[in-house]
C-alpha positions in Angstrom: 44.5 -81.2 104.9 45.6 -79.1 107.8 45.7 -82.2 110.0 48.4 -83.8 107.9 51.8 -82.6 109.1 53.6 -83.5 105.9 51.7 -80.9 103.8 53.4 -77.5 103.6 51.0 -74.6 103.7 50.3 -72.9 100.3 48.4 -69.7 99.8 47.0 -69.1 96.4 45.6 -65.7 95.5 43.6 -65.3 92.3 42.4 -62.3 90.3 43.1 -58.6 90.2 46.2 -58.8 88.0 44.7 -57.2 84.9 45.2 -53.6 83.4 42.0 -51.9 84.7 41.6 -49.6 87.7 39.9 -52.3 89.8 42.9 -54.7 89.5 44.4 -53.9 92.9 46.0 -57.2 94.0 49.6 -56.0 93.2 49.1 -52.9 95.3 47.5 -54.8 98.2 50.3 -57.4 98.4 53.1 -54.7 98.1 51.5 -52.9 101.0 51.3 -56.1 103.0 55.0 -56.8 102.3 56.0 -53.3 103.0 57.7 -52.9 99.6 57.4 -50.9 96.5 56.1 -52.0 93.1 58.5 -52.2 90.2 58.2 -52.9 86.5 60.4 -55.8 85.4 61.9 -56.2 81.9 61.1 -60.0 81.7 57.3 -59.6 81.9 57.5 -56.8 79.3 59.3 -59.2 76.9 56.7 -61.9 77.7 53.7 -59.8 77.0 55.3 -58.4 73.8 55.9 -62.0 72.6 52.4 -63.1 73.5 50.6 -60.3 71.8 52.9 -60.4 68.7 51.8 -63.9 68.0 48.3 -62.4 67.7 49.3 -59.5 65.6 48.8 -57.0 68.4 51.2 -54.4 69.8 51.6 -53.6 73.5 50.0 -50.4 74.6 50.9 -48.4 77.7 47.9 -49.6 79.7 48.8 -53.2 79.2 52.3 -52.6 80.6 50.6 -52.2 84.0 50.5 -56.0 84.1 54.3 -56.1 84.1 54.5 -54.5 87.5 55.1 -56.7 90.5 56.0 -56.2 94.2 59.8 -55.8 94.8 61.4 -59.0 96.1 58.9 -61.4 94.5 59.6 -63.9 91.7 57.8 -63.0 88.4 56.1 -66.1 86.8 55.5 -66.2 83.1 51.8 -66.6 82.1 51.9 -68.5 78.8 48.1 -68.4 78.5 47.4 -64.7 79.0 48.9 -61.2 79.5 48.8 -60.8 83.3 52.2 -61.4 84.9 52.0 -63.6 88.0 54.4 -63.8 90.9 55.3 -65.8 94.0 57.0 -65.2 97.3 57.4 -66.7 100.8 56.1 -65.2 104.0 55.8 -66.7 107.5 57.0 -70.1 106.2 54.2 -70.1 103.7 54.6 -70.3 99.9 52.3 -67.7 98.2 51.3 -67.8 94.6 49.4 -65.0 92.9 47.6 -66.0 89.7 45.0 -64.6 87.3 41.3 -65.2 88.1 40.4 -66.3 84.6 39.6 -70.0 85.1 41.5 -71.3 82.1 44.6 -69.3 82.9 44.4 -70.2 86.6 44.1 -73.9 85.9 47.2 -73.8 83.6 49.3 -71.8 86.1 48.4 -74.3 88.9 49.4 -77.3 86.7 52.6 -75.6 85.6 53.9 -74.0 88.8 52.2 -75.5 91.9 51.4 -79.2 91.2 54.9 -80.2 90.1 56.4 -78.8 93.3 53.8 -80.6 95.4 54.5 -83.8 93.6 58.2 -83.5 94.2 57.7 -84.1 97.9 54.4 -86.0 98.0 52.4 -88.7 96.2 48.8 -88.1 95.4 46.7 -91.3 95.8 43.2 -91.2 94.4 40.2 -93.5 93.9 37.3 -92.1 91.9 34.1 -93.0 90.1 31.0 -91.4 88.6 27.4 -92.3 89.6 24.1 -91.5 88.1 20.7 -91.5 89.7 22.1 -91.7 93.3 20.8 -88.7 95.3 23.1 -87.2 97.9 20.7 -88.1 100.7 20.6 -91.7 99.6 24.4 -91.7 99.2 24.8 -90.3 102.7 22.5 -93.1 104.1 24.6 -95.8 102.3 28.0 -94.5 103.3 27.5 -92.8 106.7 28.7 -95.8 108.8 32.1 -95.9 106.9 34.9 -94.4 109.0 37.3 -92.3 106.9 40.6 -91.3 108.5 41.4 -87.6 108.7 44.3 -88.0 106.4 42.0 -89.1 103.6 39.7 -86.6 101.9 36.2 -87.8 100.8 34.6 -85.8 98.0 31.1 -85.9 96.5 30.7 -83.5 93.6 27.2 -83.3 92.0 26.8 -81.9 88.5 24.7 -82.4 85.4 27.0 -85.2 84.4 26.2 -87.2 87.6 28.0 -87.3 91.0 31.7 -87.8 91.2 32.8 -89.7 94.3 36.4 -89.8 95.3 38.9 -90.6 98.0 42.3 -88.7 97.9 45.4 -88.7 100.0 48.8 -87.0 100.0 51.6 -89.2 101.3 55.4 -89.3 101.4 57.4 -92.0 99.5 57.9 -93.9 102.8 54.2 -94.0 103.5 53.1 -94.8 99.9 53.0 -98.6 99.9 51.0 -99.0 103.1 48.8 -96.0 102.3 47.9 -97.5 98.9 46.9 -100.8 100.6 44.8 -99.0 103.2 43.2 -96.8 100.6 42.3 -99.8 98.4 40.7 -101.5 101.4 38.6 -98.4 102.3 37.6 -97.9 98.6 36.5 -101.6 98.3 34.2 -101.1 101.3 32.8 -97.8 100.0 32.3 -99.2 96.5 30.4 -102.3 97.9 27.8 -99.9 99.4 26.9 -98.3 96.1 24.3 -99.9 93.8 25.8 -101.4 90.6 23.1 -99.8 88.5 24.2 -96.3 89.6 27.9 -96.8 88.7 28.7 -95.2 85.4 32.2 -96.7 85.1 34.6 -98.4 87.5 37.7 -96.7 86.1 36.4 -93.2 86.7 35.1 -92.2 83.3 32.2 -89.8 83.1 29.1 -90.4 81.0 30.5 -89.1 77.7 33.9 -90.8 78.0 32.3 -94.1 79.1 29.9 -94.2 76.1 32.6 -93.2 73.7 34.8 -96.0 75.0 32.1 -98.6 74.8 31.0 -97.7 71.3 34.6 -97.6 70.0 35.5 -100.9 71.6 32.5 -102.6 70.1 32.7 -100.6 66.8 29.1 -99.6 67.2 27.4 -96.4 66.0 24.8 -94.1 67.4 22.4 -91.4 66.0 19.9 -89.1 67.7 16.5 -87.5 67.1 15.8 -84.5 69.4 12.5 -82.8 69.8 13.0 -80.5 72.8 16.8 -80.5 73.5 17.9 -78.7 70.3 21.0 -80.7 69.6 22.2 -81.0 73.2 22.4 -84.8 73.1 24.4 -84.7 69.8 26.7 -82.1 71.4 27.4 -84.4 74.4 28.0 -87.4 72.2 30.6 -85.5 70.1 32.5 -83.9 73.0 35.0 -86.7 72.8 37.7 -86.4 70.1 37.3 -88.9 67.4 33.5 -89.1 67.8 33.0 -89.3 64.0 34.0 -93.0 64.3 30.8 -93.7 66.2 28.4 -90.8 65.8 26.3 -91.0 62.6 24.4 -87.8 63.0 21.2 -86.2 64.4 17.8 -84.8 63.4 16.0 -82.0 65.2 12.4 -83.0 64.8 10.3 -80.2 66.4 7.3 -80.5 64.1 5.1 -83.5 63.7 5.6 -83.3 59.9 9.3 -83.8 60.3 8.8 -86.7 62.7 6.7 -88.4 60.1 8.8 -87.5 57.1 12.3 -88.4 58.4 11.6 -90.8 61.3 8.5 -92.6 59.9 6.5 -91.8 63.0 2.8 -92.6 62.2 0.7 -89.5 61.8 -2.3 -91.2 63.5 -0.1 -92.1 66.4 0.9 -88.5 66.8 -2.7 -87.4 66.8 -3.8 -90.1 69.2 -0.9 -90.0 71.8 0.6 -86.6 71.2 4.2 -85.8 70.3 5.2 -86.0 74.0 4.4 -89.7 74.7 6.2 -92.9 75.2 4.9 -94.4 72.0 6.2 -91.5 69.9 9.6 -91.5 71.6 9.9 -95.2 70.9 9.0 -94.7 67.2 11.4 -91.7 67.0 14.2 -93.9 68.3 13.4 -96.7 65.9 13.1 -94.3 63.0 16.4 -92.6 63.8 18.2 -96.0 64.0 16.8 -97.0 60.6 17.2 -93.6 58.8 20.8 -93.1 60.0 21.7 -96.8 59.7 23.1 -96.8 63.2 23.4 -99.5 65.8 21.7 -97.3 68.4 19.0 -94.7 68.0 18.3 -92.2 70.8 15.2 -90.0 71.0 14.0 -87.2 73.2 10.6 -85.5 73.1 9.1 -83.3 75.8 8.0 -80.0 77.1 11.0 -78.0 78.3 9.0 -74.9 79.3 8.4 -72.3 80.5 4.9 -72.9 78.9 3.2 -75.5 76.8 2.2 -77.9 79.5 -1.2 -79.3 80.4 -2.8 -81.1 83.3 -1.7 -84.6 82.2 1.5 -83.4 80.6 2.9 -80.6 82.8 6.0 -78.5 81.9 9.1 -80.7 82.4 7.4 -83.9 81.1 10.1 -85.7 79.0 10.1 -89.0 77.3 13.4 -90.7 76.3 13.9 -93.8 74.2 16.9 -95.8 73.0 16.6 -98.4 70.3 19.3 -101.0 69.9 19.9 -104.5 68.5 17.7 -106.1 71.2 14.8 -103.7 71.3 13.8 -100.4 72.8 14.3 -99.0 76.3 12.3 -96.0 77.4 12.0 -93.7 80.4 9.8 -90.8 81.6 11.2 -87.8 83.4 9.3 -85.1 85.3 11.7 -82.2 85.6 11.2 -79.0 87.5 14.0 -76.7 86.4 14.2 -73.8 84.0 13.9 -74.4 80.3 17.7 -74.6 79.9 18.1 -76.8 83.0 15.4 -79.2 81.7 16.9 -79.5 78.3 20.4 -80.3 79.6 19.1 -82.7 82.2 17.1 -84.5 79.6 20.1 -84.8 77.3 22.3 -86.2 80.1 19.5 -88.6 81.2 19.2 -89.9 77.6 22.9 -90.4 77.5 22.7 -92.5 80.7 19.8 -94.5 79.2 22.1 -95.3 76.2 24.8 -96.4 78.7 22.5 -98.7 80.4 21.3 -100.2 77.1 24.9 -100.7 75.9 26.1 -102.3 79.1 23.0 -104.5 79.4 23.8 -105.9 75.9 27.4 -106.4 76.9 26.3 -108.4 80.0 23.8 -110.5 77.9 26.5 -111.2 75.2 28.9 -112.3 77.9 26.3 -114.6 79.5 25.5 -116.2 76.2 29.2 -116.8 75.5 29.7 -118.5 78.8 26.7 -120.9 78.4 
């Protein structure tokens, strides 16, 4: 935040450090500094060690990555072959990192964040929402006044919308800043509908469900008819998922729905595979076949063709069967085939979250009566 005087200016330059002819970042910075390029022995040893672990010898072209502008500090890249470097100019700290996202992230965490944390404390409040459009969010939160020293962030993705407040403060400011941030966060949180909050502690959909299932020692299984395993993939992203994920069935044909999920053939003929009734039976059959506590089902028309007047492309039915019955939902999506499939998988994940949390609330209510 440029309005916060305690923040030293950092310049981070990414990309252009590889061995090909279009990698010109080294040359551009040397020209800016008015210095020559030089090959350093340390980067040569680093790249030799990195490649040796992979059974590869260094070639002449790769040694280009060991060249840095004179007067800069070479920084070891443990996650790739491009040598990075840093320097100071006009009272600014400049870091030059690779453009590869995985390498860039690691370099930032290794070299930049620790130095920032030496002088400053990062305060953060964060949660994930689902089903709360940005326009509705804006209407709910627009009257809240947020100081310039606090950054508000709303980041939409397939996983929902991540809402956060962050602030960088000195040690002397920390106690008061924490109190002020807590007050502001409490006001912001009170404006958001409870049903849209995925988790109060900042977990996303996958992590929230994994936590709930493991705490309650429950299991889940899936039956997917248009998402080709996407829901199963999301449920197994969390390490240790075998403790709660029983398995999945891809039931694209009516015969498989009948054979493995016990969906009635006459129901399929009468209502069609893309219907609430079939989604409900798929969820029930999945729960029974897999001997799970929860059964999730998705059936729909992902596109780009296959739709009709009453069931256009993007028509999706979701169902989640649990100990207390079945919860279902209809979606009408308008994206590409890939977008529709992932959106449906995340939406079914959210429906599972709602079902689990609803049963937790009911169980708590019964316990207290």
